[in-house]
N, C-alpha and C positions, 0 to 999 in steps of 0.2 A: 338530895333525894333519899327516899326511904328504902335504901337497899340494906341487905343483911350486914350486921356489924363487921367491921374490918378485922382481919386477923393480923398477927404480929408480922408475919412474913409471907410472901407470895408462894414459895414452894409448898408450905404446909397447907395453904388454901387450895392449891391445885391438887395436892395429894388427897385431901379429904374429898374434894369434888369428884375426882376420878375413882375414888374407892367404890362407888356404886356401879362402875362399869365392869363388865365381864373381862377377864384377862384375854379372852379370845378376841374381843373387839379391839383391844389395844394391839394384840399381836397381828391381827388382820390389817390394821391401819399401817403398822410398821412394815409388814410384808409388801403392801401396795407401794409404799415409798421406796423400798429397796428395789422392787421390780422396775419402778419408774426410772430410778437412777441408772440401773444396769441397761435398760432399753435405750435410754438417751446415750449412754456411753457407746453402745454398739453401733448406733446410727452415726454418731459423730466420728467414730474411728474409721468408718467406711470412707467418709469424705477426707479425713486426714491421710489415710493410707493411699488414696488415689492422687492427692495433690501435695503430699509432704515434700516432694522434690522441689517445689517452688519456694519452700522456706517462708511461708506466709507468717508474718509476725503476730504473735498473741492469739492465733486462731483458737487453740485449745483452751487457753486461759480465758478468753472472752466467752467461749461457749459455756464453760462451767460457771462463769460469773453470771451470765444471763439465766442459767438454770437456777442459781441461788436466788436471783432477784424474783423470778417468776414464782418459785416456791414460797418465798417470803410473802409475796402478794396474796397468793391463793390460800395458803394456810393461815395467814393473818386474817383474811376474810372469814374463814371457817371458825377461827377462835373467837372473833367478834360476834359471829352469829350464834354459836352454841355456848360460848362462855361469857355471854354478855353480862350477867349479874356479877360474876367473879371479876371481870375486867373493871367494873365500876367501883370495886372496893379499894383498889390500890391506885394512888395517883400516877405512878409511872406507867402502869398498864393502861389507865384511862387516857393518858396523853398519847401513848402509842396507838391506841385504838382510834382516837379522834383524828389523828393525822396520819393514819396508816396508809391511805392511798397517796397522799402527798409524799411520804417517805419512800414508798414503792416507786413512784414516778421519778423521784430524785435519784434513786439507785439506778434505775434504768437509764436515765440521762447520763449518768456517770459512765456506764458501759458504752453508750452511744458515742460519747466524746472520745473515749478510749479507742473505739473502732475507727473514728475519723482520723485520729492522730496516728493510727497504725497504717494508714494507706500508703502504699509504695508504688512509685511510678512503674509502669509496664504490667502491674498486676491488679489494676483497679477493678477490671471486670471480674476477675476471679475472686477477689476479696468480697465484692458485693454479692457474688454468687454464693460464697460460703456464709456470708451474713444472712442471706435468705434461707440457706440450708439450716442454719441454727434455729431460726425463728419458726420455720415450718416444723422442725423436729419438736420444738417446745409446744407448738400447737397440738401436734398429734399425740405426744406422750404425756406431757405435764398436765395440760388442760383436762384430758380425759381421765387420767389417774385421779385428779382432784374430784371429778364427778363420781368415781368409784367410791371415794371416801364419803361423799354425800349420800350415795345409795346405801352404804353400810349404816349410816346414822338413821336412815329411814326404817331400818329393821334388817336383821341378818338374812331374812328370806329374800330380800331384794338384792342381796350380794351373792348368795349361794345358788339360787335357782338360775339366774342368767349365766353365770360361769359354768354351771353343770350342764346347761342346755347346749352351750357351745362345744364343750368337751364331748357330750353324747353325740352331737351331730357329726363331729369330726370322726369319731370312732365308727358310727353306724354307716356313714357315707363311704368310709373306706371298706367296710365289710361288704356292703351291698355292691360296691363297685368291683371289689375283688372277685366275688362269686358270680355276679350277674352282669357286670359292666361290659357293654358293647359299643355304645354310642358316645363319642367324645363330647364334652360339654363346652370347653373353651380352649382356645389355642394357647393361652398363657400357661395353662396347666394341662398338658396332654393326657395325664393319667386320670383326670377328673372325668366322670361319665354321668350321663343323664340318669342312668339306673341308680347310681350311688347317691345322686342329688335328691331324687324322688324318695328313695328308700330312707335316706337320712332324715328327710322332712317328716314323714309320718312317724318314724321311730322317735324323733325328738319331741313331737307334739304329745305322743302317748307318755313318754318319759316325764315331760314337764308337768302333765296333769297328775301323774302318780306321785312325783316328788313333792309337788305343791300340796297334795292331800295330806301327806305324812307330816310335812313341816308346819302346816297351818294349825295343827293341833297343839303346838308347843309355844308358850309365851316367849320363851327364850329367843325363838326365831322371828316372831311377828312383832314384838314390841319395839318401837323406835327409841332412840336415845333422847331423853328429856331431862331437864334440870328440875329438881324438886326443891322448892323454896323452903319447905319445912325442915328437910334434912340437910339442906345446903350441899347437895351432892347430885351427881348424875345417876339416873336409874334406867334399867331396861325392863322394868316390871310395869305392867299396865293391864287394863281390861281390854281384851282384844276388840278391835273395831269390827264393823259389820263385814269387812272383807274376809275376816277369819272366823266367821260364825256360820255353821251349817244352815243351808236354806233349801227349800224344795223348788225344783225346777221341772217344768212340764216337758215331757219328751215329744218329739215330732211323731205324727201318726205312723210313719214307716218304722221307727224304732219301737213304738208301742206294740206293733204287730209282731215284731221279732222277739222282743224281750218279755212282753206281757206286762210291763210296768207302765204306769201313767206318769209317774214323777220319779225323780232321783234326787238324793241329797248330795249337794256339793258345797264347797266353800266358794264364795264369789271370786276369791283370788285364783281359783283354778281356771275360771273363764279368762282372767287376765293372763294366766300362764300360757294360754294358747297363742296370744299375741306375741309374748316373749319368745316362745318356742318357734313360732313362724318366722320371726325376724332372725333368730339365731340360725335357722335353716336356709332362709332365702337370701338375706342380705349379709349375714355373718361371713359366709364364704368369700364375699367380694373383698373383705378385708385381707383375706389370704391371697386373692388374685392380685390385689393392689401391691402387696408385699412381693409377690412373684415377679410382677412387672418391674418393680424397683430393683430387685436383685438381678434380673436379666439385663437391665440397663447398665449395670456395673459389672456384669459378667462374673457374678459370685454365686455360689451355691447356697450359702447360709449367711446370716448376719454375723455370726460368730461361731465358735466351737465350745461354748460354755457347757453344753450338755452333750456328751459324746454320743454321736449317732443321731442327734436331733437338732443340731445347730445351736443357735443362741437363744436367749430368753425372748427376744423379739420374735423369733420364729414361732414360738409357742403362744405368744400373746397378741399376734397381729389382729385376730378376730375379736379378742376380748375388749379391746379399747373401743372399737366401733359399737359393740354390744352395750358397753357401759354408757356411752352417750345416748343411745336409744332409750335405755332404762330410765336415765335421769330425765329426759324429755317426756317420756311416757308418764312418769310419776307426777311431774309438774303439770302436765296437760289433763290427765284423767283421774289422778288419785289424790294428790295433796290439796288440802284446804287450809283455811286460816288456822294457825297453831295458837290456841289460847295461852299456853305456857310462855311462848316467846313474846306474845302481845303484852302479857303481864310484866315480864322482865323489862320490856321497853317502857312501859308506863311507870314502873317504879324508879326508873332513871330520870324521869322528868322532874321539874321543879314542883313544889307543893301547890302553887297556884295553878299550874298547868294540869296537875292531877285532879284538882278540885273542879276545874272547868270541864274536863272529860267526864268526871263523875256526874255533874249536874246535867250534862248533855245526854249521857246514857240513861240517867234516871228519867228525864223528860221523854226520851224515846220509848222506854219500857212502859211508862205510864200511858203514853199515847196508844201503845199497842195493847194495853189492857193486861199486861203481864205482871207488872209490879204489885197491884193490889192482891192478885192471886198468890204471889210469892209471900206478901206480908201476912195474908190469912193463913197460909200453910205454916209460916214461922210461928 
């Protein structure tokens, strides 16, 4: 395949490719991984502290082994997706990429067999219970942190705005509840009030619109991470898409009579930010309610005491994981389209006869649509 010329060693290839990335992107990715590991540790330790007296064999060892396996699978998928051209350069990486899912499954089966071999008479039910505990924790923590990385690669704005909206909602709901709270919202959290919930909602929507307006004007925040075949490196520089270009929007008659304006200039992303803010305000708190129910079930106040006075890391990120999943689904459903850069990377990895077949098919299609002659004349 006609992929860029191979380098002498893989580390230099990766270093050059990553040189186009902002150090902030790399640090953010590392921070997400660290938070993931700590949250997993806090949840697993709750189960261990409750059932350690049973001396279940290999419980913590298997839990961390499955964490390693799942991370290998997810981050391997990400590397294959975003580092496709680089992977094709080196034979070892190409083999690992080709058989990545098989290797991941083999690693999981190894852990599965280890669990079966660890079963002890009289503790079967408890061991299967903890086996499920580990897998549910992996689903909640690892899978959703992987989605955060994908959101980050779509553009820093998809990473910062959702996180900031959740934080804003938490703060404003507390403030409105503190000063105006009278009506209890849910029994799981007696201190939560309807006044705080409603006040937090409107405050978060306004905050999301304003923050989106500020960030949409900077390429650093709006450009996705893409591989540049010319420079053989990743870049976060682009021509902003229509989402991040000011457009005129007509105001409803009621607002026209109040403001005297007929139109207003907004970034289309600000419209999407309303959906993100609404989810952070309405559904985001349910992540906190879920965590509260979990802690009540085990009669604990916090997941850990990592942050004095605030509990553990999981206590601070219970809403963020649910928000990250929504953002990823929202991007896939309403934002993301076919990525020409990734399509070209995949085409270059095909055999020459396959590339020629695709070229002839595309040429025939463009000729049929009447675009190719126009392109030839323009050239």
